C-alpha positions in Angstrom: 131.0 92.2 86.7 131.7 88.8 88.2 129.1 86.1 88.7 128.0 85.2 92.2 128.5 81.5 91.6 131.3 79.8 89.8 129.2 76.9 88.5 125.7 75.5 88.4 126.5 73.1 91.3 127.7 76.1 93.4 124.4 77.9 92.5 122.4 74.8 93.6 124.4 74.5 96.8 123.8 78.2 97.6 126.9 78.4 99.7 125.8 75.7 102.1 122.3 77.0 102.6 120.6 75.1 99.8 118.1 73.3 102.0 116.8 76.6 103.5 116.9 78.5 100.3 115.2 75.9 98.1 112.7 75.2 100.9 111.7 78.9 100.9 111.5 78.9 97.1 109.3 75.8 97.2 107.0 77.3 99.9 106.7 80.5 98.0 105.8 78.8 94.8 103.3 76.6 96.6 101.6 79.6 98.2 101.4 81.4 94.9 100.0 78.3 93.2 97.4 77.8 95.9 96.5 81.6 95.7 96.1 81.4 92.0 93.9 78.3 92.2 91.8 79.9 94.9 91.3 83.1 92.9 90.3 81.1 89.8 87.9 79.0 91.8 86.2 82.1 93.4 86.0 83.8 90.0 84.4 80.7 88.4 81.9 80.5 91.4 81.1 84.2 91.1 80.4 84.0 87.4 78.2 80.9 87.9 76.2 82.7 90.6 75.8 85.8 88.5 74.5 83.6 85.6 72.0 81.9 87.9 70.8 85.2 89.3 70.4 86.7 85.8 68.4 83.6 84.6 66.2 83.9 87.7 65.6 87.6 87.0 64.7 86.8 83.4 62.2 84.1 84.5 60.6 86.5 87.0 60.3 89.2 84.4 58.7 86.8 81.9 56.3 85.5 84.5 55.3 89.1 85.3 54.7 89.8 81.6 52.6 86.7 81.3 50.5 87.6 84.4 50.0 91.2 83.1 49.0 89.8 79.6 46.5 87.4 81.2 45.1 90.2 83.4 44.7 92.4 80.4 42.9 89.6 78.5 40.6 89.0 81.5 39.7 92.7 81.7 39.0 92.9 78.0 36.4 90.1 78.1 
């Protein structure tokens, strides 16, 4: 099996199409990088929102328990 390019310089030159090939590679890597950052950002936002929602639900449940306990104390008196 013979290599497609005879040297590193020939590989980098891409047979005269280096500008187009490396521009496409750079664009692809940029898009994948942006997609990765966007996914990470959304995941972080989702987990923060879930944490806030769970904390709110815990506060509501605690307030209901306090209200029920106060109501039971008032009825007992």
